[in-house]
ROBA-990294 format. One record per atom (N, C-alpha, C): x, y, z; residue number from 1. Coordinates in pm, 1 decimal, m for minus. Atoms other than C-alpha are relative to their C-alpha. Example, Ala and Ser with C-alpha at 12.3 -4.5 7.8 and 13.67 -1.06 7.14 Angstrom:
# ROBA-990294
<u->89.0&v->m119.0&w->0.0&lummar->1> $
<u->1230.0&v->m450.0&w->780.0&lummar->1> $
<u->90.0&v->120.0&w->0.0&lummar->1> $
<u->m82.0&v->m119.0&w->m6.0&lummar->2> $
<u->1367.0&v->m106.0&w->714.0&lummar->2> $
<u->m77.0&v->109.0&w->73.0&lummar->2> $
This chain:
# ROBA-990294
<u->131.1&v->m40.6&w->m41.1&lummar->1> $
<u->m8302.3&v->2030.0&w->m4822.5&lummar->1> $
<u->13.1&v->77.6&w->131.3&lummar->1> $
<u->m7.8&v->m83.1&w->m119.0&lummar->2> $
<u->m8320.0&v->2317.2&w->m4572.3&lummar->2> $
<u->m138.3&v->15.4&w->60.6&lummar->2> $
<u->127.2&v->m15.1&w->m69.7&lummar->3> $
<u->m8592.5&v->2324.2&w->m4310.5&lummar->3> $
<u->14.7&v->108.0&w->105.6&lummar->3> $
<u->1.9&v->m102.0&w->m103.9&lummar->4> $
<u->m8683.2&v->2611.3&w->m4084.1&lummar->4> $
<u->m73.0&v->m54.1&w->121.6&lummar->4> $
<u->70.5&v->47.2&w->m118.8&lummar->5> $
<u->m8781.8&v->2545.5&w->m3723.9&lummar->5> $
<u->m138.6&v->64.3&w->9.4&lummar->5> $
<u->136.4&v->m47.9&w->m18.0&lummar->6> $
<u->m9149.3&v->2582.7&w->m3640.6&lummar->6> $
<u->m29.7&v->m0.8&w->149.2&lummar->6> $
<u->39.5&v->m8.2&w->m140.4&lummar->7> $
<u->m9273.5&v->2698.1&w->m3301.8&lummar->7> $
<u->m150.2&v->18.0&w->5.2&lummar->7> $
<u->144.2&v->m8.6&w->m17.5&lummar->8> $
<u->m9634.2&v->2639.5&w->m3203.9&lummar->8> $
<u->m27.4&v->62.7&w->135.9&lummar->8> $
<u->34.0&v->m66.9&w->m124.3&lummar->9> $
<u->m9765.6&v->2880.7&w->m2942.1&lummar->9> $
<u->m150.2&v->7.1&w->13.0&lummar->9> $
<u->142.7&v->m18.1&w->m23.8&lummar->10> $
<u->m10106.6&v->2899.6&w->m2781.2&lummar->10> $
<u->m19.8&v->141.5&w->54.3&lummar->10> $
<u->33.1&v->m133.3&w->m50.9&lummar->11> $
<u->m10279.2&v->3221.5&w->m2684.9&lummar->11> $
<u->m33.8&v->m5.2&w->148.4&lummar->11> $
<u->36.4&v->15.9&w->m140.6&lummar->12> $
<u->m10328.8&v->3087.8&w->m2333.2&lummar->12> $
<u->m120.1&v->m91.9&w->10.4&lummar->12> $
<u->108.4&v->94.8&w->m19.7&lummar->13> $
<u->m10584.4&v->2857.5&w->m2184.8&lummar->13> $
<u->m137.2&v->66.3&w->m3.8&lummar->13> $
<u->127.3&v->m70.9&w->8.1&lummar->14> $
<u->m10856.4&v->3124.5&w->m2168.5&lummar->14> $
<u->m105.0&v->m60.0&w->92.0&lummar->14> $
<u->109.4&v->55.2&w->m79.5&lummar->15> $
<u->m11196.8&v->3026.9&w->m2033.1&lummar->15> $
<u->5.4&v->m151.6&w->m1.6&lummar->15> $
<u->1.7&v->144.9&w->m11.3&lummar->16> $
<u->m11219.7&v->2671.5&w->m1909.3&lummar->16> $
<u->m139.0&v->m43.9&w->46.4&lummar->16> $
<u->135.5&v->35.6&w->m40.6&lummar->17> $
<u->m11588.5&v->2572.3&w->m1914.0&lummar->17> $
<u->m9.0&v->m137.0&w->66.6&lummar->17> $
<u->0.2&v->131.5&w->m63.1&lummar->18> $
<u->m11506.5&v->2212.6&w->m1814.3&lummar->18> $
<u->81.2&v->8.5&w->127.7&lummar->18> $
<u->m67.9&v->m11.4&w->m128.8&lummar->19> $
<u->m11420.3&v->2204.0&w->m1445.7&lummar->19> $
<u->17.6&v->m134.5&w->69.0&lummar->19> $
<u->m20.2&v->133.5&w->m55.4&lummar->20> $
<u->m11405.3&v->1828.4&w->m1395.1&lummar->20> $
<u->147.5&v->m36.7&w->m4.2&lummar->20> $
<u->m138.7&v->48.6&w->2.7&lummar->21> $
<u->m11090.5&v->1623.1&w->m1366.9&lummar->21> $
<u->22.7&v->m82.3&w->m125.6&lummar->21> $
<u->m36.0&v->73.8&w->121.3&lummar->22> $
<u->m10912.2&v->1478.4&w->m1668.8&lummar->22> $
<u->106.8&v->m102.0&w->37.1&lummar->22> $
<u->m96.4&v->107.1&w->m22.8&lummar->23> $
<u->m10726.9&v->1148.7&w->m1657.2&lummar->23> $
<u->46.4&v->m50.8&w->m134.8&lummar->23> $
<u->m55.7&v->57.9&w->122.9&lummar->24> $
<u->m10493.5&v->1027.8&w->m1932.0&lummar->24> $
<u->57.0&v->m136.8&w->35.3&lummar->24> $
<u->m46.3&v->136.5&w->m21.9&lummar->25> $
<u->m10444.7&v->651.7&w->m1935.1&lummar->25> $
<u->107.2&v->m28.9&w->m105.1&lummar->25> $
<u->m112.5&v->21.1&w->90.4&lummar->26> $
<u->m10102.1&v->575.8&w->m2086.1&lummar->26> $
<u->71.2&v->m130.3&w->34.7&lummar->26> $
<u->m83.1&v->117.2&w->m24.5&lummar->27> $
<u->m9874.3&v->274.8&w->m2124.2&lummar->27> $
<u->117.4&v->1.3&w->m96.6&lummar->27> $
<u->m121.1&v->7.6&w->83.9&lummar->28> $
<u->m9564.4&v->157.7&w->m2311.5&lummar->28> $
<u->m29.9&v->11.2&w->m149.1&lummar->28> $
<u->38.4&v->m14.7&w->140.3&lummar->29> $
<u->m9760.1&v->175.1&w->m2639.6&lummar->29> $
<u->m42.7&v->142.8&w->m34.1&lummar->29> $
<u->34.6&v->m139.8&w->24.7&lummar->30> $
<u->m9840.5&v->546.9&w->m2600.0&lummar->30> $
<u->124.3&v->66.3&w->m58.9&lummar->30> $
<u->m118.0&v->m53.0&w->68.5&lummar->31> $
<u->m9606.2&v->705.1&w->m2853.9&lummar->31> $
<u->m42.5&v->108.1&w->m98.9&lummar->31> $
<u->18.9&v->m96.1&w->107.2&lummar->32> $
<u->m9568.1&v->972.5&w->m3117.8&lummar->32> $
<u->m83.3&v->119.3&w->45.1&lummar->32> $
<u->79.1&v->m119.4&w->m30.5&lummar->33> $
<u->m9830.4&v->1249.2&w->m3119.8&lummar->33> $
<u->m71.6&v->m11.1&w->133.8&lummar->33> $
<u->65.6&v->17.8&w->m130.0&lummar->34> $
<u->m10002.6&v->1098.8&w->m2814.2&lummar->34> $
<u->91.4&v->47.4&w->112.9&lummar->34> $
<u->m94.2&v->m46.4&w->m102.6&lummar->35> $
<u->m9687.4&v->1173.5&w->m2614.3&lummar->35> $
<u->6.7&v->152.4&w->4.9&lummar->35> $
<u->4.2&v->m146.6&w->0.0&lummar->36> $
<u->m9708.3&v->1537.2&w->m2722.1&lummar->36> $
<u->m115.6&v->48.7&w->87.8&lummar->36> $
<u->116.6&v->m37.9&w->m79.2&lummar->37> $
<u->m10054.0&v->1556.9&w->m2565.9&lummar->37> $
<u->26.4&v->m24.9&w->148.0&lummar->37> $
<u->m30.3&v->32.8&w->m139.2&lummar->38> $
<u->m9939.3&v->1385.1&w->m2246.5&lummar->38> $
<u->99.4&v->100.9&w->57.9&lummar->38> $
<u->m100.1&v->m96.9&w->m47.2&lummar->39> $
<u->m9637.1&v->1618.0&w->m2217.9&lummar->39> $
<u->m63.0&v->137.1&w->21.4&lummar->39> $
<u->68.6&v->m128.8&w->m13.9&lummar->40> $
<u->m9855.7&v->1925.2&w->m2273.6&lummar->40> $
<u->m87.5&v->0.7&w->125.6&lummar->40> $
<u->86.2&v->9.7&w->m118.1&lummar->41> $
<u->m10104.7&v->1807.7&w->m2009.7&lummar->41> $
<u->83.0&v->1.0&w->127.8&lummar->41> $
<u->m87.0&v->5.3&w->m118.6&lummar->42> $
<u->m9821.4&v->1735.5&w->m1764.2&lummar->42> $
<u->54.8&v->139.2&w->33.2&lummar->42> $
<u->m63.6&v->m130.0&w->m25.5&lummar->43> $
<u->m9647.5&v->2072.5&w->m1805.3&lummar->43> $
<u->m99.4&v->108.6&w->39.8&lummar->43> $
<u->101.2&v->m101.4&w->m31.3&lummar->44> $
<u->m9974.3&v->2265.0&w->m1771.9&lummar->44> $
<u->m97.6&v->m45.2&w->108.2&lummar->44> $
<u->82.9&v->54.9&w->m109.1&lummar->45> $
<u->m10123.6&v->2054.8&w->m1488.4&lummar->45> $
<u->m146.2&v->m13.5&w->m41.9&lummar->45> $
<u->135.1&v->13.2&w->54.4&lummar->46> $
<u->m10427.1&v->1970.6&w->m1700.9&lummar->46> $
<u->m62.1&v->m136.8&w->23.8&lummar->46> $
<u->52.5&v->135.5&w->m15.1&lummar->47> $
<u->m10460.8&v->1598.9&w->m1624.9&lummar->47> $
<u->86.4&v->m79.7&w->96.7&lummar->47> $
<u->m73.6&v->99.2&w->m76.8&lummar->48> $
<u->m10360.8&v->1315.2&w->m1397.3&lummar->48> $
<u->39.3&v->m108.8&w->m98.9&lummar->48> $
<u->m49.3&v->100.6&w->94.2&lummar->49> $
<u->m10146.0&v->1068.0&w->m1592.3&lummar->49> $
<u->11.7&v->m131.9&w->75.9&lummar->49> $
<u->16.1&v->125.9&w->m72.5&lummar->50> $
<u->m10216.5&v->706.9&w->m1497.3&lummar->50> $
<u->47.0&v->m119.2&w->m82.1&lummar->50> $
<u->m34.1&v->136.3&w->40.3&lummar->51> $
<u->m10076.9&v->354.9&w->m1555.8&lummar->51> $
<u->149.7&v->m20.2&w->m14.4&lummar->51> $
<u->m142.3&v->28.1&w->21.2&lummar->52> $
<u->m9730.5&v->295.9&w->m1713.7&lummar->52> $
<u->68.3&v->119.0&w->m66.8&lummar->52> $
<u->m70.6&v->m105.2&w->73.1&lummar->53> $
<u->m9458.7&v->517.9&w->m1854.8&lummar->53> $
<u->m22.1&v->m19.3&w->m149.7&lummar->53> $
<u->22.0&v->3.0&w->144.5&lummar->54> $
<u->m9493.0&v->606.1&w->m2223.4&lummar->54> $
<u->121.9&v->m56.8&w->m72.0&lummar->54> $
<u->m106.5&v->61.6&w->80.1&lummar->55> $
<u->m9275.2&v->474.6&w->m2506.3&lummar->55> $
<u->124.3&v->87.3&w->m14.6&lummar->55> $
<u->m115.2&v->m87.4&w->22.5&lummar->56> $
<u->m9052.5&v->780.0&w->m2542.1&lummar->56> $
<u->45.0&v->m2.0&w->m145.2&lummar->56> $
<u->m32.9&v->5.8&w->143.2&lummar->57> $
<u->m9070.3&v->763.3&w->m2922.7&lummar->57> $
<u->m70.9&v->112.6&w->m73.4&lummar->57> $
<u->59.4&v->m111.9&w->72.8&lummar->58> $
<u->m9126.4&v->1090.4&w->m3100.0&lummar->58> $
<u->107.4&v->73.2&w->m78.5&lummar->58> $
<u->m91.7&v->m68.0&w->91.6&lummar->59> $
<u->m8915.8&v->1197.9&w->m3395.1&lummar->59> $
<u->m73.7&v->31.4&w->m129.1&lummar->59> $
<u->48.3&v->m29.8&w->133.6&lummar->60> $
<u->m8997.4&v->1364.9&w->m3720.6&lummar->60> $
<u->93.4&v->m72.5&w->m96.5&lummar->60> $
<u->m83.3&v->76.9&w->93.0&lummar->61> $
<u->m8877.8&v->1150.7&w->m4009.6&lummar->61> $
<u->m36.8&v->30.0&w->m144.2&lummar->61> $
<u->17.9&v->m11.2&w->144.2&lummar->62> $
<u->m8836.9&v->1170.1&w->m4383.1&lummar->62> $
<u->43.9&v->m132.8&w->m60.5&lummar->62> $
<u->m41.6&v->124.9&w->63.1&lummar->63> $
<u->m8818.0&v->870.4&w->m4612.4&lummar->63> $
<u->36.5&v->25.2&w->m146.2&lummar->63> $
<u->m44.8&v->m11.0&w->139.0&lummar->64> $
<u->m8651.8&v->821.1&w->m4947.2&lummar->64> $
<u->1.8&v->m139.5&w->m63.3&lummar->64> $
<u->m5.8&v->126.9&w->71.6&lummar->65> $
<u->m8678.8&v->549.0&w->m5209.0&lummar->65> $
<u->146.4&v->m37.8&w->m19.5&lummar->65> $
<u->m138.1&v->46.5&w->19.3&lummar->66> $
<u->m8364.8&v->337.0&w->m5221.4&lummar->66> $
<u->7.9&v->m111.5&w->m104.9&lummar->66> $
<u->m0.5&v->100.0&w->106.8&lummar->67> $
<u->m8468.8&v->96.9&w->m5498.3&lummar->67> $
<u->m60.1&v->m132.7&w->41.8&lummar->67> $
<u->57.0&v->132.9&w->m19.5&lummar->68> $
<u->m8627.3&v->m246.0&w->m5535.0&lummar->68> $
<u->m119.5&v->0.3&w->95.3&lummar->68> $
<u->118.7&v->m8.9&w->m84.5&lummar->69> $
<u->m8941.5&v->m126.2&w->m5353.3&lummar->69> $
<u->26.6&v->35.7&w->144.9&lummar->69> $
<u->m34.6&v->m33.3&w->m138.0&lummar->70> $
<u->m8756.0&v->m26.3&w->m5036.1&lummar->70> $
<u->7.8&v->151.3&w->20.1&lummar->70> $
<u->m13.5&v->m140.8&w->m39.1&lummar->71> $
<u->m8760.2&v->307.1&w->m4853.7&lummar->71> $
<u->87.5&v->5.4&w->124.7&lummar->71> $
<u->m82.6&v->m22.7&w->m117.7&lummar->72> $
<u->m8514.4&v->440.5&w->m4599.6&lummar->72> $
<u->m57.3&v->119.4&w->75.4&lummar->72> $
<u->52.4&v->m108.9&w->m82.9&lummar->73> $
<u->m8655.2&v->648.9&w->m4314.8&lummar->73> $
<u->112.1&v->47.7&w->92.0&lummar->73> $
<u->m103.6&v->m55.3&w->m87.5&lummar->74> $
<u->m8425.0&v->882.5&w->m4125.7&lummar->74> $
<u->m56.0&v->121.5&w->72.8&lummar->74> $
<u->53.4&v->m111.5&w->m79.6&lummar->75> $
<u->m8490.2&v->1135.3&w->m3848.8&lummar->75> $
<u->44.1&v->134.3&w->m56.1&lummar->75> $
<u->m31.2&v->m134.1&w->50.5&lummar->76> $
<u->m8509.3&v->1498.6&w->m3954.4&lummar->76> $
<u->m27.4&v->107.9&w->103.6&lummar->76> $
<u->28.7&v->m100.2&w->m102.3&lummar->77> $
<u->m8622.1&v->1669.4&w->m3636.5&lummar->77> $
<u->m40.6&v->m64.4&w->130.1&lummar->77> $
<u->38.3&v->47.5&w->m132.5&lummar->78> $
<u->m8680.1&v->1629.0&w->m3265.5&lummar->78> $
<u->m101.1&v->97.4&w->59.0&lummar->78> $
<u->100.4&v->m82.9&w->m64.4&lummar->79> $
<u->m8960.6&v->1760.6&w->m3048.8&lummar->79> $
<u->39.1&v->29.7&w->143.6&lummar->79> $
<u->m26.7&v->m44.7&w->m135.9&lummar->80> $
<u->m8912.5&v->1960.1&w->m2730.4&lummar->80> $
<u->m126.2&v->65.4&w->54.5&lummar->80> $
<u->113.2&v->m68.8&w->m60.5&lummar->81> $
<u->m9173.7&v->2080.7&w->m2485.4&lummar->81> $
<u->37.0&v->146.2&w->17.3&lummar->81> $
<u->m25.4&v->m142.6&w->m18.8&lummar->82> $
<u->m9210.5&v->2450.7&w->m2415.7&lummar->82> $
<u->101.8&v->23.6&w->110.2&lummar->82> $
<u->m94.4&v->m12.4&w->m111.9&lummar->83> $
<u->m9011.7&v->2398.0&w->m2094.1&lummar->83> $
<u->135.0&v->m62.3&w->m30.9&lummar->83> $
<u->m130.7&v->48.6&w->43.8&lummar->84> $
<u->m8729.4&v->2234.1&w->m2290.6&lummar->84> $
<u->25.6&v->m148.1&w->15.0&lummar->84> $
<u->m20.2&v->144.2&w->m12.1&lummar->85> $
<u->m8782.7&v->1864.2&w->m2223.7&lummar->85> $
<u->m1.8&v->m64.1&w->m138.4&lummar->85> $
<u->m2.3&v->72.9&w->127.1&lummar->86> $
<u->m8688.7&v->1637.1&w->m2512.3&lummar->86> $
<u->m88.0&v->m123.1&w->17.1&lummar->86> $
<u->93.4&v->110.5&w->m12.2&lummar->87> $
<u->m8950.6&v->1370.6&w->m2584.4&lummar->87> $
<u->56.5&v->m131.6&w->m53.3&lummar->87> $
<u->m59.3&v->122.3&w->54.4&lummar->88> $
<u->m8749.5&v->1119.9&w->m2791.0&lummar->88> $
<u->94.9&v->m61.7&w->102.3&lummar->88> $
<u->m88.1&v->70.9&w->m92.3&lummar->89> $
<u->m8588.4&v->861.6&w->m2567.0&lummar->89> $
<u->m25.4&v->31.3&w->147.2&lummar->89> $
<u->31.8&v->m36.6&w->m138.1&lummar->90> $
<u->m8750.1&v->1006.4&w->m2253.4&lummar->90> $
<u->m146.1&v->m34.9&w->27.7&lummar->90> $
<u->138.3&v->35.6&w->m31.2&lummar->91> $
<u->m9061.1&v->814.9&w->m2148.8&lummar->91> $
<u->m56.9&v->91.7&w->108.6&lummar->91> $
<u->66.7&v->m83.9&w->m99.6&lummar->92> $
<u->m9313.8&v->1017.6&w->m1949.5&lummar->92> $
<u->m51.4&v->m91.1&w->110.3&lummar->92> $
<u->41.5&v->79.7&w->m114.7&lummar->93> $
<u->m9365.0&v->874.1&w->m1602.3&lummar->93> $
<u->m141.6&v->39.5&w->41.4&lummar->93> $
<u->136.2&v->m32.9&w->m43.7&lummar->94> $
<u->m9726.4&v->848.5&w->m1480.3&lummar->94> $
<u->0.7&v->60.9&w->140.5&lummar->94> $
<u->18.3&v->m50.8&w->m135.1&lummar->95> $
<u->m9852.3&v->1031.4&w->m1172.0&lummar->95> $
<u->m40.1&v->m113.5&w->94.0&lummar->95> $
<u->47.1&v->115.8&w->m75.8&lummar->96> $
<u->m10015.3&v->708.3&w->m1054.8&lummar->96> $
<u->26.1&v->m125.9&w->m81.8&lummar->96> $
<u->m22.2&v->127.9&w->66.8&lummar->97> $
<u->m9898.5&v->355.9&w->m1141.8&lummar->97> $
<u->m118.7&v->m89.5&w->30.0&lummar->97> $
<u->124.7&v->72.7&w->m19.3&lummar->98> $
<u->m10224.9&v->169.7&w->m1190.0&lummar->98> $
<u->21.6&v->m141.9&w->50.0&lummar->98> $
<u->m18.5&v->140.6&w->m35.9&lummar->99> $
<u->m10091.6&v->m183.3&w->m1161.3&lummar->99> $
<u->48.0&v->m18.8&w->143.5&lummar->99> $
<u->m49.4&v->15.3&w->m136.8&lummar->100> $
<u->m9906.9&v->m131.3&w->m833.3&lummar->100> $
<u->m90.7&v->66.5&w->102.4&lummar->100> $
<u->84.7&v->m73.9&w->m92.0&lummar->101> $
<u->m10153.8&v->113.6&w->m677.8&lummar->101> $
<u->m138.1&v->m61.4&w->10.7&lummar->101> $
<u->134.1&v->54.4&w->2.1&lummar->102> $
<u->m10479.6&v->m51.9&w->m777.8&lummar->102> $
<u->m100.3&v->103.5&w->m47.2&lummar->102> $
<u->99.8&v->m88.1&w->60.1&lummar->103> $
<u->m10781.5&v->93.6&w->m953.8&lummar->103> $
<u->m71.7&v->83.2&w->105.5&lummar->103> $
<u->77.8&v->m72.5&w->m100.4&lummar->104> $
<u->m10974.2&v->188.9&w->m639.1&lummar->104> $
<u->78.4&v->115.9&w->60.9&lummar->104> $
<u->m81.9&v->m106.2&w->m58.9&lummar->105> $
<u->m10687.3&v->390.6&w->m492.3&lummar->105> $
<u->20.4&v->114.2&w->m99.6&lummar->105> $
<u->m16.6&v->m102.9&w->102.8&lummar->106> $
<u->m10628.1&v->574.3&w->m821.5&lummar->106> $
<u->m127.7&v->81.8&w->m13.4&lummar->106> $
<u->127.9&v->m69.4&w->12.0&lummar->107> $
<u->m10998.3&v->659.3&w->m852.0&lummar->107> $
<u->m20.8&v->91.3&w->119.3&lummar->107> $
<u->15.0&v->m83.2&w->m120.0&lummar->108> $
<u->m11001.8&v->787.0&w->m492.2&lummar->108> $
<u->90.8&v->121.6&w->m6.2&lummar->108> $
<u->m93.3&v->m112.3&w->13.1&lummar->109> $
<u->m10696.2&v->1004.3&w->m561.0&lummar->109> $
<u->m52.1&v->103.7&w->m98.0&lummar->109> $
<u->50.8&v->m90.7&w->102.9&lummar->110> $
<u->m10854.7&v->1153.2&w->m872.2&lummar->110> $
<u->m121.0&v->76.4&w->50.6&lummar->110> $
<u->120.7&v->m64.4&w->m52.1&lummar->111> $
<u->m11180.6&v->1229.9&w->m692.9&lummar->111> $
<u->30.8&v->110.0&w->102.7&lummar->111> $
<u->m34.5&v->m99.0&w->m105.2&lummar->112> $
<u->m11005.8&v->1425.8&w->m416.1&lummar->112> $
<u->68.2&v->121.5&w->m53.5&lummar->112> $
């Protein structure tokens, strides 16, 4: 089975009618496609990332029947950010650690 690489490009951010601040609350359970969003927001300075580091789990997989009702899943592709960071095995660190910093301090930082 031959697969061709796929590159997703945006046409740019264009008009941004929302001028408020965006906060992404993440923890060790933030994985898969959610990590793609967090990585995109981080690389484009679109949001403040708060709480714990993410899971670092993002692979494309394919599964095959192996008999007796079982399936075997195996990785078939990895995801990289536009800037070249690999997401699998690399948790995304938050900008603010909520548990050690405290809610009030994080809120004050976001407001400024």
